N, C-alpha and C positions, 0 to 999 in steps of 0.2 A: 504493500500500500504506500503510495507516494504521500509524504506529509503535506499538509495544507500549504498552498503557495504563499510565500511571504511577500504579499503586495500591500501590506497595511500602509506603508509610507507612500506608495505609488498610486493608491486608489482614491485617496481622499477627495481629489478634485476631478476625477474622471466622470464624464457624462455617461450615464447608463445607456443612452441611445447610441453613443459612439461605440461603446463596448459591444452592445447587441448587434449593431451593423457589422462590426468586425467579425463577431462569432458566426453570424449568418453567412458571411462571405467565406469563412474558413470551412464551415460545414458543407457548403456547396462545392468548395474546392476539393473536399475529400469524397464528394458524392453522397453525403449524408442528407437524407430528407429532413428538412426543418421547416417549421411554420414560423415565419418571420414575426407576424403580429403577436402570436402567443409567446414567442421567445422574448420579444421586447417587453411584453407585459410581465413575464416571469422575472426577468432581470430587474425591471423597475420596481417590482414588489419586494425584492430582497432588502432586508432591514437596514443594512449598513454597508455602503460601498467601500468604506474604509476598513472593514473587517478583513482579517487575514485570509479567511476562506471564501471571500466574495467571488474572486475570479474562478476558483475551483467549482463553486456551485453554478456560476454563470455558464461555464463551459459544459457542465454536466447536463444542462437543459438541452444542449444540442448533441448529446452523446459524444462529447469530446473530453479529452483530459489534457492537462498542461503540466509542464515541468519548468520551474524557475531556473534560468541559466545563470551561471556565475558571471559577475560583472567584470572581473579582472582577467578573464580569459578570452582569446580571440574567438570569433564566431566561426563555425564550421558549416559547410553546405548541407551536411547530413542533419543538422539541427533545424533546418527550415522545413515548413513555414513556421514562423514565430510571430507572436504578438508583441509589439513594442508600445509601451505606454508610460506615462509619467503622471505627476501630481498636478499638472496644469490643465487637465482636461483634454490632452492630446493622445491619440492612439492611431497606429497604423499597422498593417500586416506586411511583414517581410517574407516574400515568396521564395527567393533564391539568392545565392551569392555566386558571383563569377567575376574573376579578374579584379578583385577588390571592390566591386560595386554590388549594390543591393537592389533587387527588384522589389519595389514597394507599391502597395495599394492603400489609398486613403479611403476609409469608410465613407460611403455616400457618394463617391466620385467614381465614375466608370473608368475602367482600364487601370494600367499600372505604369510606373516610371522607374528608370534606373538612376540611383543616387550613389555618390561616393560617400565615404565615411564622414567627411566634414559636412556635406549637405544633409546627411541623415541626422547628425548631431544637432544641426540647426533646426531641422524639422521637428524632432522630438528630443529636446535637451534633457539630460539626466534620466533617460528612459530605462525602464526595466524590460528585460527580455524574458519571454515565456514561450518555450517550444510547445507546439500544439499537435496532438495526434488523435485520431479517432479511437474511441473505445472499441475493443474487439467484441464482436457479437457473432453468433452462429446462426446460419439460416436453416431452412427446413431440411436440407440435405444431411445435416448432422444431428437431427433430432433423435435418432436411434440411440445415441449415447448421452442424451441430455437427462438431467434429473428434474423432478418437479420444482417449479420456482415459486410455489405458494409461500406467502409470507416474506417475500423479498423486501417489501417496504420496511419491514421491521429489522430483519437480519442484516441488511446492507448497512443500516445505521449502526446497529450493534457492532458489526465487524469493524467499522471505522473507529470505534472506541475500544476495540478489543485489547489494544496495547495497554490501556489504563487498567483494565481488569487483570491483565497478566501481572502487572506490578502489584496490584492489590492481592493477588493470589500468592505472589512471592512473599509479601508481608505476612499473610496468613500462615505460610509455612514457618517463617522465623518466629512468629508469635507462639505457634504450637510447640516449637522446639524449646522456647523459653519456658512455656507452661509445663513441659515435661521435665525441665531441669530444676525448677524451683523446689519441688518436693524433696530433692536430694539435700537441700539445705536443712530441712527438718530432720532427715535421717542422720545427717552428719552431726547435728547438734545433740540429738538424743543418744547416738551410739558412740560418738568420739569425744565431743566437747564436754558434756556433763560428767561422764564417768572419770575423765582425766582432769577435770577442772581446768581445761585449756582455754583460758580467757582470751589470750592473744589470738588463738585460732577463731574464737567466736567473733571477735571484732572484724577479722579479715573476711570471714564468711558473710557476716551481716552487711558489711560495706559492699561486698560483691553483689549480694542479693538486692540491696537497695538500689544500687546502680543499674542492675538488670531490670528491676521493676520500673525505674524511671525511663529506661530505654523502651520497655514494653509499652508504657503509657504513650510515649512520643510516637511509637510505631503504630499504635492503635489509632491515634489521632490522625496520623498521616494516611493510614489505610482508609479511615472514614472519609477523609477529604478527597482521596482519589476516587472512591466509589461515588461520592456525591458529585464530584466534577463530571465523571462519566455519565451519571444519571441526569445531571443538568444539561449536558450537551445533547444527550439522546432526547430529553424532554423538548428542548427547543427545536431540534430537527424534526422529530416525529410529529409534534404538535403542528408545526408548519405544514408538513406533508399531508397530515390528516385533514387539516382545514382546506388546503388547496384541493385535495381530492373531493371534498364535499362541494366545493365550488364548481368542480368539473363534472360532477355526476349528471348523467343524462336524466331527463325528467322521468323516464320509465324506470330508472334504477333507484330513485329516491324512495325511502320509506314513506308509508302513507301519512305518518305524523311527523311534523317538524320537531315536536317534543321528544319523540322516540329517537330521532337522529341526534338531537342535542344530548340526550342521556347516554347514547352510545359513545359519542365523542368524549363526554365527561368520564366515562368508564375507563378511558385511557389512563386515568389516575391509578387504577388498580394495577395496570401493566407497569407503570412507572414505579409505583411503590414496591413492586416485587423485586425490582433491581436496585432498590435503595440499600443502604449500608446494613441495616439490621437483618434483612432476609438473606442477603448475600454472605454476611458474616456467618450466619448459622449454616448455610449450605457449604461455605468454604471450610468450616470446621469438621463437617461430617467425614470427609475422606481421611482425616488424620486420626480417626478412631482407631485404626489399625496401629498407628504409631504408639498411642497410649497403651493399647493392649500389649504390645511388644515390650514396652518399658515396664509395665506391671508384671509381666511374666519374668523379666530379668531381675526385678527387685524382689517380688513376692512369691515367685514360683507358682505353687498351686492356687494361690489367692486369685489368680487371673480367672479361675472358674466362676468366681462371683459375678464380675461384670459380664462374662460370657453367658451366664444364665439369666441375667437381668435384661440384657439387650433384646432378646426375642420377646420378652414380656412387654417391654415398652413399645416395640414395633407392632405387636399384636393389638395392644390397646389403641394405638394411633390409627392403624389401618382398619380396625373394626368399626371405627367411627366415620370412615371416609364416605361410605354410601349415604349415610344420613346427612353429613355435612354438605355433600354435593347436592343433594335434593333440596335442602333448605336454602343454600346459597343461590341456586338457580331460580327457585321460586321468588326469593327476595329481590333478585335483580330484575326479573320479569315484572313484578309488581311495582318496583321503583320506576321502571321505564313507563309503565302505564300511568303512574301518578304524575311523572314529569310531563307526559303528553297531555294529561288533563289540566295541569297547571298552565301550560302554554296555551291550550285552547281557551281556558277560562280568562286568562289575562288579555288575550287578543279579542275576546268577545265580552269583556266585562260590562261595557255600556248596555249591550243587548240583554245580558243576564239581569242587570239592575232594572232595565225598562220592563222586563217580563216578570219581575219579582221572583226570579228563579234562584236566588241565593241559597235557599235551603236545599234545593236539589243538588247544586254544585258542592255545597258543604258536605252533604251526606255521602256523595261519591268520593270526595277527598278523604273523609274520615274512614270510610270502609276500606279504602286502599291503604291508608295509614295503619289501621288496625291489623290488616293482613301482613304488612311489612314488619310491624312491631312483633307480631306473633312469630314470624320466621326468624327474626333477629334474636328474640328471646330463646327460641329453640336452639339456634346456632351457638349462642353464648353458653347455654346450659350444657350442650354437648362438649364444648371446649373446656368449660369449667370442670365437668366430671372427669374428663381425661387428665386435666392438670392435677386434680385432687388425687387421682389414682397414681399418676406419675410421681407426685410428691411423696406419697406413701411408699411407693416402690423404691425411690431413691433413698428414703430414710432407712428402709429395711436393708437396702444394699450396704449402707454404712454400718448397720448393726452386724450384718453377716460378715463384712470384712473384719471388724473388730473381734467378733466371736471366733471366727475361723483362725484369725491371726493369733488370738490368745492361746488356742489349742496348739497351733504350730510352734508358738513361742515356748509352751510348756515342754514340747519335744525338742527344744533347742534348735529348731529349724529356721526360726525367724527372730529378729530383734525388735525391740519397741520402735526404734526408728524406722525400720522397714514397714511395720504395720501402719504407722502414721503416714509415711510416704505413699503407700498403696492406697490408703483411705483418700488422700488428696488427689491422687491420680485417677481413682475411680470416679470421684465426683466430677473431675474435669472431663473425663471420657464420656460419661453418661449425659452431661448437660445438653449437648446438641441433639442427642437422640430423644430426650424428653420434650424437645420443642417441635418434634415432627408434626404433631397434631395441628399446631398453629400454622406450620408451613403448608399443610394440606389445605386448610381453609383458605389461606392466601392464594395457593395454587389454583384452587377451584374458581375463585373470583377472577384471577388473572386469565385462566384458560377461557372462561366464558366471555370475558371482555375482549380477549385477543380474537376469538372466533367471530364475535360481532363486528369488531373493527376490520377484520380480514375480509368479511363480506363487503364492507363499504370500499375497502382499498382495491378489491378485485372486481368491483362492479364496472359496467361499461361507462365510459366518460366521453366528453366532447373531444378530448385530446387524442385524436387518432393520428399517429405519425405518418400514415399513408395518404392522408388527405392533402388536397392542393390549396395553395394560397389563392383566395378569390381575387381575380383581377378586377379592375374598375368595371362596374356593371352599369348597363344602360337602363335597367329597370324592366326588362322583358321577362315575363313569368309564364311558365306553362306547367299545368298538371296533366300528366299523361297516364290514364288508367289507374289512378291512385286509389288504393284501398287502405283503410285504417280502422283500428278498433283499440280502445283502451283495454288494459289487462282485465280479464274476467268480465268483459262486457260485450254485447253484440256489436257487429260492424257499424261504424258511424258514417264512414265514407265508402262508397261502393263504385269502383270504376269511374272515378271523377275525371272528366276531361275539361280543361279550361285554359284559355290563352289570353294573356293580358299584354297589350303593347306598351312600349316605353312611353312614359308621360301620360298614360291613360288614367282617368279617375273613375274608379269602379265602386259602386255601392253593393253591399251584400245584406240581404234581409231574409227573414225566415222565422219559423216558429222556434220556441225554446227547444234546445237540444237537437237542432237540425244539422249542426256541424259547422256553424259560422266561426266560432272562436277557435275550433280545432283547425280550420283552414289557416288561420294566422299562426298557430303554433307550428304547423308544418312548414310554413314559410320561414319562420325563425329557426327552423331546424332544432327545435326543442324536442320534437319527436320525429322519427323517420317513418316514411311510408312503409307499410307491410307488403304492399304490392304496387307496381307502377313506379313512376318517377316524378319528382318535383324539380323543375329545371329553371335555372337563372341564366339567361343568355346562352341557352343550349348546354349548360353545364349542370349535371345532376347535383342536387344539394348534398347527397351522401358522399360525393367526392370532394366537397369543399370543406376547408377548415371552418367550423362554426363561428369562431371568433372573428375571423377576417370577413365572413359573410355578414355577421350581425353589425359589424362596423359600418356597413353600407345600408343598414335598415334603421329607420326611425320607428319606434314602437310606443304606442300609448295603450296600456292595458286597461281592461275594464275596472279592475281593482288596483288603484294606484298605490304604490308603496314608496314612501319617503323615509329617509334615514336621519338619525340625530345629526344635527349640524345646521349650517346656514342655507339660505335659499340658493346662493351661488354654488355651494358645494353640491347640493342636490341636482342643480341643473347641469353642472359639469361632470357629474358622476360617470366614470368610465372613459372620459375624454382627457387627453393630455394637454393641459394648460392652454385652452383656447384664448384667443385675443378678445379684448373687450368689445370690439366691433361685432364679432360673430355672436358674442353673448347678447348684446343689445338687439341684434337682428332677431335672434331666436325669441327673446322676451317680447318684442313687438309683434311678431307673427303669432305667438301663442296668446295674445291679449293679456299678457301678464304685466304689461307696463302700467296700466291703470291701477292695478293692485299694489305694485311696488311703490308707486308715488305716494300712497296713503300710509306706508310703513315708515316709521321714524328712521330705522336703520337700513332701509332699502334691501339690497341683495344680501346684506350682512345679517338680516333678521334670522334668529334661531327658529326652526320649524318644530322642534320638539321630537320626541320619539314617535316614529310612524307618521310624522307630520300633524300631530294632534293639535298644534297651535293654529293650524290653518283650517279653513272650511273645506268641504268636499269639492266645491268648484275651484277654489284656489289650488288645491292639490292637483286637480286635473290640468289646470293651466301650467303648473310647474312641470308636470309630466309631458305636456305638449312642447314646452320650451326645451326640455331635455331631448326629446325626439328630433327637434328641428336644428339643434345646435351644430351638428356636424354637416348640415346640408346634404343629407343622404339622398341617393337616387330613388329610394323606395320608402314609402311612409305607410305603416300599418296602423289603423285607428280602430280600436274596439270600444264603442260607446264613448267617444272622447268628450262629448258635451252633455252627458246625462245629468250633470249637476250644475250646468250653466243656466243663467237666466236667458230669456229669449233675445235680449239686446246683445249680450256678450256672444251668444251663439251666432248671431247674424254677422257680427264683426269678425268672428273667427272664420266663418265661411268666406267672407270677402277677402281676408288676408291669405287664406290657403289657396284661393283661386290664382294668386299671383305666382304660385309655384308651377310654372308652365311645363318644365321638363321633369317633374317628379311624378313617379308612378304612385298613385294613392289607392289603397284598398281600405274601404270604410265599412265597418260592421256597425249597424245601428238599428234601433227601434224608433228613433225620433225622425219623423218625416221631414222636419225642417232641415236637418243636416243633409238630406238627399239632394238639396239644391247645389251642393258642392260637386256632385258626380255627373258624368255624362252617360254612364252605362250602369244598368241595374241588373243584378243577378238575384234570383229567388231560390233559396234552398228549402228542401223538404226531405227529411229522412235520409240525409247524406247524398242527395242527388239534386242536380240543377233542374228545376221545373220551369224556369223562365229566365231568359237572358237576352238583353237587347238594349236599345236606347232607353234612357230613363223614362221619358214621357210615354213611349209606346208600352213599356211594361206596366207603368202605373195605370194606363187606360184599361189594359187587360185585367189587372187586379181589381180595379173599381167596378168593372162590368160583372165580375164574379161575386161581388159582395153587395149586400143591401145598402150599406153605408159607404161612401167613398173612403178609401184608405187614408187620404190626407186629413180627413176629419176625425178618424178614429184615434189618431195620435200614436198608433203602434203599427208595426209591420204585420203583414198578413202571414 
């Protein structure tokens, strides 16, 4: 394992965009498929560009690895290509060396140029060199010899910190050797010092043991710090990876409840705690049981039979409780997930619960789950307590057995008093980790269940498909070709849907509830993939395109608007990289948010509160509209965008959206006034198109089929 690249002094001022562009170029140089937009987002999301492992992690996003090259040695052609960067925000790629000159590529600029050493030093002064190579991977031709890769998300991080655990294990070895030596002090005092009144020897031995005990304390502290350091490093890396995976999950892969997903992520604490110092210390001490038994045999002879007889009893007690512990731990974790899901659901719908007077119902459900969790927790604690009580009794009896048996052997002049005391100390030290196995079993069951739950999430399908293509600039042409779709465990919602939308066309979609209108938009956003047929953008299938690069070119206003804690500006700019004020103001004006902002004392710096609770429903919709329009996307998907607007604001919105001549607009609505925005109207019924044509023609047909004109009903047919 190559140690982390030491670029802490060179990365402080580096632009993450420049690094990302350089890495994209290097990946393509090596023929590695990389999604540029996703890599830029991943690199920009890394916590600290000045961190020592920043570049290592950035390269890993593109399946590349880097090696820091020594500054004081001349560069060799075999070390190329290399990344050259400094702390002033400058970076370039050196592709080759020939005749004392360097072939260089500047990120973001096409082509390359040959520079001599002096020109290169001027281009990137005080630059650090990092040789870059692709990470070796095996294709399907070698799968016959491959091993299952389940759990790589965890074990890869663990292996990166394995060297720390090796040092901790070495410390455990030394500590157990010290623990085996200390009883010899008692044996020497009772057998040599006291009978001979050897005071000088007593002081020498005492000073030696005190020194050894001080060294043992320092070593324990160091071992604890090592394990905590490794645990902390794993915690940071794994927490980041788990959260990133949750963000990448396909809609069909997500658990039905957000609370359940949050509870599963929280259960990572069980996995982390298992690798904390206490657990690993106990596990690390167990293998040295043989060492203590050997020392007991050397010191006490037949007295070794006492711990040998006690160990199976302790193991039997521990493993006899395993099935019950596993059952109660599993039940407790399931009920905890259910309670967390109920908590999330209640908090999200608290106003509704209060309006309906349903507090008692919610409280009863919470209390029933809490009682069930408490009952399982009590059962678990009782089992562990009973095991501990039995273990305490067995350990006490083992001490009695050592003293009694030793006394008999001492009467036969086979042992001395010092040997009996030493064996008694060694027996307690040997049996201590064995007596803690029941606690380890409980923690292991918790860890195992948490790991399996997390593993399902980490191995679930995601948007991050390395085989997908970066979406080129799109014109807004959309086509559904024999598309079929159904949600899990539900009947088909779309059936052989065929639809063609031209660039710049404004299309309205209406239909009964559950007819597939919102699903149409989800397929366009590639939140779900079609189960049959194809969704095409400029003749490119959506399943072939990187979802992130596709969504960058789509503005979307959902039916249920979600805002996040922060300011108006932060919510409008969400997901966009530092837009200029002019673009922001244009989006605000088009979304009819300008009148709202002028009434706010802090303007775009106004805090919206969690989920935008400080804003009205119409204001939240206006923010969502501004967010969708900010990047000037070629496609705009609107799902009931004005359902909370007053009629005057709705008319202003229609007038402003009409100015977007080259933007393809797909509008799903039940408000007839909004249909003034569109030129074409499509009617859905049971997943099929039952009417499609110019808006006015379709409206006349619909009005002729109903007793009351559709425009007067206020809802779509």
